[in-house]
C-alpha positions as CSV (number, residue, x, y, z in Angstrom):
1,M,129.2,132.5,142.3
2,P,127.3,134.2,139.7
3,K,125.6,137.5,140.2
4,P,121.9,137.2,141.1
5,A,120.8,139.3,137.7
6,V,122.8,136.8,135.4
7,V,120.7,134.4,137.5
8,R,117.5,135.9,136.6
9,R,118.6,136.9,132.7
10,A,119.1,133.0,132.1
11,L,116.7,132.2,133.5
12,R,114.2,134.5,132.2
13,R,115.8,132.9,128.8
14,Q,115.1,129.7,129.1
15,V,111.1,130.6,130.9
16,T,109.9,132.5,128.2
17,P,110.1,132.0,124.8
18,E,111.4,134.4,122.0
19,P,109.1,136.4,120.4
20,A,109.1,134.9,117.3
21,E,109.0,131.5,119.0
22,V,105.4,132.1,120.2
23,V,104.2,133.5,116.6
24,E,105.5,130.5,114.8
25,G,103.2,128.3,117.8
26,Q,100.3,130.5,117.5
27,I,100.6,129.4,113.0
28,A,100.3,126.2,113.7
29,E,97.8,126.5,115.8
30,I,95.8,128.4,113.6
31,C,97.0,125.5,110.5
32,R,95.5,122.9,113.0
33,D,92.2,124.6,113.3
34,L,92.6,125.0,109.5
35,A,93.1,121.2,108.6
36,V,90.1,120.8,111.2
37,E,87.8,122.9,110.0
38,A,88.4,122.5,106.2
39,K,88.2,118.6,107.2
40,R,84.5,120.1,108.8
41,I,84.0,121.8,105.7
42,R,84.1,118.5,103.2
43,Q,82.1,116.4,105.5
44,L,79.0,119.2,105.6
45,Q,79.8,118.7,101.9
46,D,79.6,115.6,101.0
47,Q,76.6,115.5,103.3
48,A,75.0,118.3,101.0
49,D,75.5,116.1,97.9
50,E,74.0,112.7,99.2
51,L,70.4,114.9,100.3
52,R,70.9,116.3,96.9
53,T,70.8,113.2,95.3
54,A,68.8,111.8,97.1
55,I,66.1,114.8,97.0
56,R,66.7,114.1,93.4
57,Q,65.6,110.8,93.3
58,W,62.5,111.2,95.4
59,A,61.5,113.6,92.8
60,S,61.5,111.1,90.0
61,Q,60.1,109.1,91.4
62,S,57.1,110.8,92.1
63,E,56.7,112.2,89.0
64,L,57.1,108.8,87.2
65,G,54.3,107.9,89.5
66,S,52.0,110.9,89.4
67,D,49.2,111.1,87.0
68,P,49.3,114.4,84.8
69,R,45.2,113.8,84.4
70,P,42.8,115.2,87.0
71,A,40.3,112.7,89.4
72,N,36.9,113.0,87.9
73,R,34.8,113.4,90.6
74,G,34.3,109.9,91.4
75,G,38.1,109.8,92.2
76,Q,39.2,107.3,89.3
77,R,41.4,108.9,86.3
């Protein structure tokens, strides 16, 4: 029959992960978090690019549609 101290050590080894395993797990979790954040940043960059394009199109259309001559008193150009 094994001594109680031997049994406790064996159980502790099975339950408690090694420090290197803990660190590896933390690193893996950080990598997953970074991947999620990088994906979100790419999505935000794409949305910003789409908005920039839409604003440029709107600005160029408003420049084409506006008459640079001032209106006279009657409201006609």
